MIKOLKOL-436020 format. One record per residue (C-alpha): residue in three letters; y, z, x. Coordinates in steps of 0.1 Angstrom, whole numbers, padded with zeros to 4 digits, always signed. Example, Ala and Ser with C-alpha at 12.3 -4.5 7.8 and 13.67 -1.06 7.14 Angstrom:
// residues 2
Ala-0045+0078+0123
Ser-0011+0071+0137
***
This chain:
// residues 612
Met+0000+0000+0000
Pro+0035-0008+0014
Ala+0053+0022+0026
Phe+0080+0020-0001
Leu+0054+0020-0030
Thr+0049+0057-0029
Ile+0053+0064-0066
Val+0022+0074-0085
Leu+0014+0076-0122
Leu+0031+0106-0138
Thr+0013+0132-0159
Ser+0007+0128-0196
Ala+0031+0156-0205
Leu+0058+0144-0182
Leu+0058+0108-0194
Ser+0058+0118-0231
Gly+0087+0140-0225
Gln+0068+0171-0236
Ala+0067+0189-0203
Ala+0091+0217-0195
Ala+0100+0222-0158
Ala+0078+0247-0141
Pro+0093+0283-0140
Gly+0122+0283-0117
Arg+0118+0246-0110
Ile+0150+0225-0107
Gln+0150+0189-0118
Pro+0177+0172-0097
Asp+0183+0135-0098
Pro+0160+0115-0074
Leu+0190+0095-0062
Leu+0203+0126-0044
Met+0171+0135-0026
Phe+0153+0126+0006
Pro+0125+0117+0001
Gln+0125+0103-0034
Arg+0101+0124-0054
Gln+0099+0105-0086
Ala+0063+0114-0091
Thr+0073+0150-0095
Thr+0104+0144-0116
Asp+0107+0157-0152
Trp+0125+0126-0164
Ala+0134+0141-0198
Thr+0153+0168-0181
Val+0170+0145-0156
Leu+0180+0120-0183
Arg+0195+0148-0204
Asp+0215+0160-0174
Arg+0227+0124-0167
Ala+0237+0119-0203
Ala+0258+0151-0205
Lys+0276+0144-0172
Thr+0282+0107-0180
Glu+0296+0116-0214
Ala+0320+0140-0198
Arg+0332+0114-0173
Ala+0335+0088-0201
Arg+0359+0110-0220
Ser+0384+0110-0191
Ser+0407+0080-0194
Ala+0434+0066-0171
Gln+0469+0075-0180
Asn+0494+0046-0184
Pro+0471+0018-0171
Leu+0485-0016-0164
Pro+0472-0039-0192
Tyr+0457-0072-0181
Lys+0441-0098-0205
Glu+0419-0126-0193
Lys+0437-0159-0193
Glu+0406-0180-0200
Pro+0405-0184-0238
Pro+0375-0167-0256
Gly+0346-0191-0261
Thr+0354-0213-0232
Thr+0342-0215-0196
Gly+0354-0229-0162
Ala+0388-0214-0157
Asn+0378-0183-0137
Asp+0340-0188-0132
Ser+0340-0186-0094
Leu+0354-0165-0066
Ala+0378-0193-0057
Lys+0392-0194-0092
Ala+0396-0156-0097
Glu+0426-0146-0117
His+0449-0125-0096
Ile+0461-0091-0109
Ala+0493-0088-0090
Gly+0505-0054-0101
Phe+0473-0034-0092
Gly+0470-0013-0060
Thr+0477+0020-0043
Gln+0511+0009-0028
Arg+0540+0028-0042
Ala+0554-0001-0062
Lys+0520-0009-0079
Asn+0499+0007-0106
Pro+0465+0020-0093
Lys+0450+0018-0128
Val+0443-0014-0149
Arg+0429-0018-0184
Leu+0413-0052-0181
Thr+0401-0070-0212
Gly+0382-0103-0215
Asp+0355-0123-0232
Leu+0322-0138-0221
Lys+0310-0169-0239
Pro+0274-0163-0253
Asp+0249-0181-0231
Thr+0233-0208-0253
Ser+0209-0218-0224
Ile+0188-0187-0227
Pro+0156-0195-0246
Thr+0145-0173-0274
Leu+0109-0162-0276
Pro+0092-0151-0308
Pro+0083-0114-0313
Ala+0053-0103-0293
Ala+0021-0102-0312
Glu+0008-0067-0319
Pro-0008-0047-0303
Ser+0014-0048-0271
Asp+0011-0012-0261
Ala-0003-0013-0225
Phe-0002-0033-0193
Gly-0031-0055-0204
Gln-0015-0063-0238
Ala+0020-0071-0223
Ser+0038-0102-0236
Glu+0045-0128-0209
Thr+0082-0135-0204
Gly+0081-0159-0175
Val+0112-0141-0160
Gly+0111-0144-0123
Thr+0086-0173-0122
Val+0092-0201-0147
Arg+0125-0191-0162
Arg+0155-0169-0153
Ser+0163-0153-0187
Val+0149-0148-0222
Arg+0158-0133-0255
Thr+0134-0119-0280
Asn+0132-0093-0307
Gly+0107-0068-0320
Thr+0101-0037-0340
Ile+0090-0003-0328
Gly+0067+0011-0355
Asp+0050-0021-0367
Gly+0018-0018-0347
Pro-0014+0002-0351
Tyr+0001+0032-0333
Gly+0034+0036-0353
Ser+0040+0058-0383
Ala+0020+0034-0405
Gly-0009+0036-0380
Asp-0024+0066-0361
Gly+0010+0081-0353
Thr+0007+0082-0315
Gly+0038+0061-0311
Asp+0044+0023-0308
Phe+0054+0006-0276
Asp+0062-0030-0267
Phe+0053-0041-0231
Tyr+0067-0072-0214
Arg+0056-0087-0180
Val+0082-0096-0154
Ser+0073-0107-0118
Ala+0085-0123-0086
Gly+0072-0152-0066
Ala+0079-0157-0029
Thr+0114-0142-0031
Pro+0128-0110-0047
Val+0140-0112-0083
Thr+0169-0091-0095
Phe+0169-0088-0133
Ser+0186-0068-0159
Ala+0173-0059-0193
Arg+0192-0046-0224
Thr+0184-0037-0259
Leu+0206-0040-0290
Thr+0200-0023-0323
Pro+0225-0036-0348
Thr+0205-0024-0378
Gly+0181+0005-0384
Asp+0176+0039-0369
Leu+0158+0030-0336
Asp+0171+0048-0305
Thr+0156+0026-0278
Leu+0144+0037-0244
Leu+0136+0012-0215
Ala+0113+0019-0186
Leu+0098-0001-0158
Phe+0063+0004-0144
Asp+0040-0013-0119
Lys+0004-0004-0111
Asp+0016+0025-0090
Gly+0037+0042-0116
Leu+0072+0046-0131
Trp+0101+0030-0112
Thr+0132+0034-0134
Ile+0141+0045-0169
Asn+0172+0045-0192
Asp+0176+0061-0226
Asn+0213+0056-0237
Val+0239+0033-0222
Gly+0276+0030-0227
Gly+0277+0058-0253
Ser+0253+0041-0276
Thr+0216+0046-0284
Asp+0208+0012-0268
Ser+0193+0010-0233
Ala+0198-0010-0201
Ile+0182-0012-0167
Ser+0186-0033-0136
Phe+0160-0037-0108
Thr+0150-0059-0079
Ile+0113-0069-0079
Pro+0098-0073-0044
Pro+0082-0106-0036
Gly+0047-0111-0051
Arg+0049-0081-0073
Glu+0042-0077-0110
Phe+0061-0052-0132
Phe+0059-0042-0168
Leu+0090-0035-0189
Val+0084-0013-0219
Val+0106-0009-0250
Ala+0100+0026-0264
Ser+0117+0050-0288
Gly+0140+0078-0276
Pro+0146+0104-0268
Phe+0122+0103-0238
Gly+0091+0089-0254
Leu+0066+0071-0231
Pro+0029+0066-0231
Ser+0009+0091-0210
Asp-0011+0062-0196
Pro+0006+0028-0197
Thr-0028+0011-0190
Lys-0043+0024-0223
Pro-0029+0018-0258
Gly-0026+0047-0282
Thr-0016+0073-0255
Gly+0019+0081-0268
Gly+0031+0116-0276
Gly+0039+0108-0313
Val+0064+0089-0334
Arg+0101+0093-0327
Thr+0126+0068-0340
Glu+0115+0034-0354
Gly+0131+0001-0363
Pro+0141-0034-0351
Tyr+0156-0043-0317
Glu+0169-0073-0298
Leu+0160-0076-0261
Thr+0176-0098-0234
Ile+0160-0100-0199
Ala+0182-0119-0174
Ser+0175-0127-0138
Gly+0203-0151-0131
Pro+0240-0156-0137
Ser+0253-0160-0172
Glu+0267-0193-0184
Asp+0302-0177-0184
Leu+0313-0157-0154
Asp+0347-0140-0151
Tyr+0363-0132-0117
Tyr+0395-0113-0109
Ser+0412-0107-0075
Phe+0435-0079-0063
Asp+0448-0066-0030
Leu+0434-0034-0014
Arg+0445-0014+0016
Ala+0421-0001+0042
Gly+0405+0031+0029
Asp+0412+0024-0008
Val+0385+0038-0030
Leu+0378+0014-0058
Gly+0360+0023-0091
Ala+0354+0001-0121
Ser+0336+0008-0154
Leu+0325-0020-0178
Ala+0322-0014-0216
Gly+0318-0036-0246
Gly+0298-0069-0243
Gly+0297-0070-0205
Thr+0266-0057-0187
Arg+0271-0064-0150
Leu+0299-0058-0125
Ala+0300-0069-0088
Val+0326-0064-0060
Tyr+0332-0090-0033
Asp+0350-0086+0000
Pro+0375-0111+0014
Ala+0347-0131+0030
Gly+0330-0136-0003
Arg+0301-0111+0004
Glu+0288-0090-0025
Val+0294-0054-0014
Phe+0284-0036-0046
Gly+0267-0049-0078
Ser+0256-0028-0107
Ser+0242-0031-0143
Gln+0241+0007-0148
Asp+0262+0038-0149
Ala+0251+0063-0122
Thr+0283+0083-0122
Ser+0265+0114-0134
Ile+0257+0121-0098
Phe+0294+0117-0086
Ser+0311+0149-0076
Thr+0326+0168-0105
Ala+0359+0166-0086
Ser+0358+0128-0084
Pro+0385+0110-0105
Met+0364+0077-0105
Pro+0359+0060-0139
Gly+0325+0060-0156
Gly+0307+0060-0190
Gly+0302+0022-0194
Asn+0274-0003-0193
Ala+0280-0009-0156
Val+0299+0010-0129
Val+0307+0001-0093
Asp+0323+0020-0065
Phe+0335+0008-0031
Val+0356+0018-0001
Ala+0376-0009+0015
Pro+0371-0012+0053
Arg+0402-0033+0058
Glu+0433-0046+0040
Gly+0426-0078+0021
Arg+0421-0096-0012
Tyr+0390-0084-0030
Arg+0373-0097-0061
Leu+0356-0082-0092
Gly+0331-0102-0112
Val+0320-0096-0148
Glu+0287-0115-0144
Ala+0265-0108-0174
Gly+0269-0101-0211
Glu+0284-0117-0242
Asn+0316-0115-0261
Ala+0345-0090-0256
Tyr+0345-0066-0228
Asp+0367-0038-0215
Val+0370-0028-0178
Lys+0386+0003-0164
Leu+0397-0007-0129
Glu+0411+0020-0107
Ala+0419+0027-0070
Phe+0425+0059-0051
Arg+0432+0071-0017
Pro+0404+0092-0001
Gly+0404+0128-0012
Thr+0408+0143+0022
Glu+0438+0121+0029
Thr+0457+0137+0000
Ala+0449+0173+0013
Pro+0477+0193+0030
Arg+0492+0176+0061
Gly+0470+0180+0092
Ser+0439+0192+0072
Val+0406+0184+0089
His+0373+0183+0070
Thr+0346+0206+0083
Ile+0309+0202+0080
Phe+0292+0236+0086
Leu+0256+0236+0098
Asp+0240+0268+0086
Phe+0209+0277+0106
Asp+0208+0314+0097
Gly+0195+0312+0062
Ala+0218+0312+0031
Arg+0222+0322-0005
Val+0227+0291-0026
Asn+0233+0287-0063
Thr+0208+0258-0068
Ser+0220+0250-0103
Ile+0244+0226-0086
Tyr+0215+0202-0081
Gly+0206+0198-0118
Thr+0195+0216-0149
Gly+0180+0250-0141
Gly+0181+0269-0109
Gly+0201+0299-0099
Ile+0208+0321-0069
Arg+0182+0315-0043
Asp+0178+0330-0008
Leu+0167+0305+0019
Ser+0150+0315+0051
Pro+0165+0306+0085
Leu+0155+0279+0110
Ser+0141+0305+0133
Ser+0112+0313+0109
Phe+0099+0278+0113
Leu+0097+0276+0151
Pro+0061+0287+0154
Arg+0050+0260+0129
Trp+0061+0234+0155
Gly+0045+0253+0184
Leu+0079+0266+0195
Asn+0091+0302+0202
Ala+0123+0322+0200
Arg+0133+0311+0235
Asp+0134+0275+0222
Glu+0158+0281+0193
Arg+0190+0275+0213
Ala+0178+0242+0227
Leu+0166+0231+0193
Thr+0199+0239+0176
Asp+0216+0221+0204
Ala+0195+0190+0198
Ile+0202+0191+0160
Ile+0240+0196+0165
Ala+0241+0168+0191
Thr+0223+0144+0167
Val+0247+0152+0138
Lys+0278+0149+0160
Glu+0266+0116+0174
Asn+0259+0102+0139
Leu+0290+0116+0122
Glu+0316+0119+0149
Arg+0310+0097+0179
Asp+0297+0066+0160
Leu+0327+0068+0136
Val+0352+0071+0164
Ala+0335+0042+0183
Lys+0337+0019+0152
Gly+0375+0025+0150
Thr+0376+0017+0113
Asn+0398+0046+0105
Pro+0425+0056+0131
Lys+0431+0089+0112
Phe+0395+0100+0113
Ala+0392+0138+0116
Leu+0360+0157+0112
Arg+0349+0190+0127
Val+0312+0199+0129
Leu+0307+0237+0132
Asn+0275+0257+0132
Ser+0263+0293+0124
Arg+0253+0300+0160
Asp+0286+0294+0177
His+0312+0298+0149
Ala+0322+0323+0122
Asp+0310+0311+0088
Pro+0339+0292+0071
Trp+0320+0285+0039
Gly+0343+0291+0009
Gln+0374+0278+0026
Ser+0392+0246+0016
Asn+0378+0213+0030
Val+0345+0229+0042
Ser+0312+0214+0032
Arg+0279+0229+0044
Val+0244+0217+0051
Val+0219+0246+0050
Val+0191+0238+0075
Gly+0162+0261+0065
Gly+0143+0273+0034
Thr+0113+0260+0016
Thr+0105+0242-0016
Ala+0092+0275-0030
Glu+0123+0294-0022
Ser+0146+0267-0035
Gly+0125+0255-0064
Ile+0132+0219-0054
Leu+0103+0196-0043
Thr+0121+0176-0016
Ile+0130+0177+0021
Gly+0167+0171+0017
Ile+0191+0170-0012
Ala+0229+0165-0015
Gln+0251+0179-0042
Ser+0266+0145-0050
Ile+0272+0110-0039
Asp+0310+0110-0035
Ala+0328+0078-0025
Gly+0362+0090-0012
Asn+0350+0126-0006
Phe+0369+0141-0035
Gly+0345+0171-0037
Lys+0354+0185-0003
Glu+0335+0218-0007
Glu+0299+0209-0014
Thr+0264+0220-0003
Ala+0234+0201+0009
Leu+0200+0214+0018
Val+0174+0204+0045
Leu+0142+0222+0037
Leu+0118+0227+0065
Asp+0084+0237+0051
Glu+0070+0202+0046
Ile+0082+0188+0079
Ser+0066+0218+0097
Ser+0033+0217+0079
Pro+0001+0211+0098
Ser-0006+0178+0114
Gly-0020+0151+0090
Ser+0008+0146+0065
Val+0031+0117+0072
Trp+0060+0140+0063
Ser+0051+0166+0090
Leu+0067+0163+0124
Asn+0035+0178+0139
Thr+0017+0145+0130
Tyr+0037+0126+0155
Phe+0033+0150+0185
Gly+0012+0136+0213
Pro+0008+0135+0251
Gly+0042+0134+0266
Ser+0061+0144+0235
Asp+0093+0164+0240
Lys+0089+0186+0209
Ile+0125+0200+0210
Ala+0141+0166+0214
Phe+0119+0151+0186
Val+0124+0179+0161
Gly+0161+0181+0169
Arg+0166+0144+0163
Ala+0145+0143+0131
Val+0162+0173+0115
Gly+0196+0160+0127
Asn+0190+0126+0111
Ile+0180+0142+0078
Thr+0211+0164+0080
Ser+0232+0133+0086
His+0215+0116+0056
Glu+0226+0144+0032
Ala+0261+0145+0047
Gly+0262+0107+0042
His+0256+0111+0005
Met+0283+0137+0002
Ser+0307+0113+0020
Gly+0299+0085-0004
Ser+0269+0065+0007
Trp+0240+0054-0016
His+0205+0049-0003
Thr+0200+0017+0016
Asp+0171-0008+0016
Leu+0140+0006+0032
Thr+0121-0027+0029
Asn+0143-0048+0052
Thr+0142-0049+0090
Val+0174-0028+0095
Pro+0166+0010+0099
Gly+0195+0033+0090
Ile+0204+0069+0083
Met+0207+0063+0045
Asp+0172+0047+0041
Pro+0154+0067+0013
Gly+0119+0083+0014
Gly+0089+0061+0018
Asn+0085+0057+0055
Pro+0092+0090+0072
Ala+0087+0076+0107
Val+0120+0057+0102
Met+0141+0088+0095
Phe+0122+0108+0122
Ala+0130+0080+0147
Val+0095+0075+0159
Gly+0092+0047+0184
Pro+0067+0019+0186
Asp+0042+0041+0204
Gly+0038+0061+0172
Arg+0047+0094+0190
Gly+0078+0114+0186
Gly+0098+0127+0215
Thr+0091+0099+0239
Ala+0112+0073+0257
Asp+0109+0046+0231
Asp+0123+0067+0202
Pro+0152+0048+0187
Asp+0187+0060+0179
Leu+0191+0059+0141
Asp+0227+0054+0128
Leu+0249+0049+0098
Val+0249+0011+0095
Glu+0258-0019+0074
Glu+0228-0031+0054
Gly+0216-0039+0019
Ile+0219-0012-0007
Ser+0186+0000-0021
Pro+0174-0026-0046
Ser+0148-0002-0061
Glu+0176+0019-0074
Gly+0191-0009-0094
Phe+0220-0020-0072
Thr+0227-0051-0051
Gly+0250-0060-0022
Ile+0258-0050+0013
Glu+0268-0013+0019
Asp+0287-0003+0050
Thr+0276+0034+0052
Leu+0295+0040+0085
Asn+0328+0028+0068
Arg+0322+0050+0038
Ser+0319+0081+0059
Ala+0348+0072+0082
Trp+0372+0071+0053
Ala+0357+0102+0037
Phe+0369+0122+0067
Val+0406+0114+0069
Arg+0432+0138+0083
Gly+0453+0152+0055
Thr+0487+0136+0051
Gly+0499+0155+0020
Ser+0505+0122+0003
Ala+0497+0116-0034
***
C-alpha cells in the first residue's frame, strides 16, 4: 500500500455517528494534526465543531465594503473568462487610499455541456452497487438526481437507512473533482462522503449555511473512489462494502447532484494589486462553488471548493462561511487574480485583505515561540470539543525509552532547539522575503517562562496520548494565515515516537550501527515542532505524494518528517535537511495549487510597527 494510504475502515459506531468519544477523549480536526489520524476520528463530533465555528465566522461581516459588480452580463460568457481578461478592481487594497474589503457580485452561466444521467437504479447502497459516473475517465462532469429513502433500506424498507453510491476514478493522471448536492424541495438534509477500499477520506454535512453538501478531492492516478450521498446529520453505513448496514433512517427526500472534474463553461476572473505581506481572504456564497487565487506569473497558489475556516484562529479576521474559502499571503508586490471557477447563477464574494497580525502589534514587538521541555499544564479544550486541564510530562521522562540518560538531556535539547531555529529563523532570514522578519525562539531550560505574555506562542514538547487525550504525535491550535492569534499552544507528544522498535512511528525503529541517537532524535523532534509552528504561522499540509519533501508534509511517511536518509537509518551522514519549502498543497485535503510555506511563516513573524 502506498505510504499515503494509511486510512483504514472506521468502526460501525463511528461511521453511523452513534459513537461518543471515549471518556476524556478529545476530537480535534485532523487538518491540525501530525500525523493525520482519520481512522480514530469521531467525525460526528468533528463536524459539529466545524459547523459551530463556521457559523460564528459567517456571522461576521465586513464593514463598509467596496461594492463591485461583474461587468459581464448575466447569461453570457467570454468577457472575463481567462486570467488575461480579468476585470480589475482598482479600489481594493491595503494602501491608505484604498478599501481593504470588497463585496463582489457576479453570475455564472449554467453549463449546458454537462450531461445529465438518469437516477441510479436501486439498490445502490454499497461499493459493488455503485452507479458509474465516468467522471475522471470518459467525461469531466455529470449531473444526476436521486432520492434518499426510495430503496429497500429506507423508511419503506427495513429502516436501516438508504444510501446512493457513485463511482469516480482517475486514469494515468490525477483528477481533481468537486461534488455538490442541492435539495430545492423536500426535507432531506444531505451528507456527502468519499471512500476508497481503505476507508473514509473526506466528509461534508452542511455547506454555506444550508443543509446541502459539497466536497472537493484529488484522486491519485489509477485509483477508484466511491462518493456516497447520505442523509444527515452524520449518517453513514458501518460497512460501505455491504448494503443494509446503516444506523437507521434520518431525513429522506429528493436531491440533485453535480460532479465536476473540469472547468465550467463560464469562468469569471478578477484582478487586484497586493503589497508584499498582504494576507488575502475570500469567501464565496450563492451559486458559485470554487475559488482560486493566481499569482502575477499565472500560477494557481490556492484553490478551494470548501470552507475550512473552522480551524482558523478565533482571533483571525478572515472571512468564512461560504461554499468555498481561500487564504493567501502575498510574497511580493504585484497584480494577483481571483477566479470563480465553478457553479451556476448568481454568486457573492467577500474579498478582504489585511496586514499580518504581528505587524500591527506595538512598535518594536517581536513574536516569541517558547519551547517548553519541562512539562506543562494545558487546557486541551482548545483542540476541539471536550478536553480540559491536563498535565503533560517533561521531555526528560522519555530519555530512557531512546536509550539515553539524564546526562544526554542538555545535548538533546540543544539539538531540538538548533533544528527549530534553523527551520524558523535562519532559513527565513536567508530567503530574505520579509526584511522586517523578527522571531525569538526561547526554551524552558535557558529562559524564564514567558507564556501568558503578549506575542508569545508555545510548543509543549512532552506528554503522552493518554495524558493529553489526543491520539496524535503533534497538534496545533489553529492554521492561522497572517498569525492573528499570537498567543497559541501546540503539542509534540513523545510516547509513540519513543515506543519500542518495530513501529514506523517510533524513532527506535531507525536506529542502527553508526546512528547518532542524540542528533537523530533532536532533528526529528525539532522537525515535528517546526511543523506545528508552521501551522500556527499559516501553512496547510503539503503534498506527501510528490517528490518534494517538506516540513509541512502530513502523516503517512514518517521517515520524511524524521529526515531518515537513503540508508534507512537515522543519525547518519546521509540524513537530509528538511525545510519549509514551496510545493503543492495537500490534494487529499481538498485544496489545489502551490503553497510557499516559507513565505507564510516569514510574514507571520513581522516586527511590530504599531500601524493599523
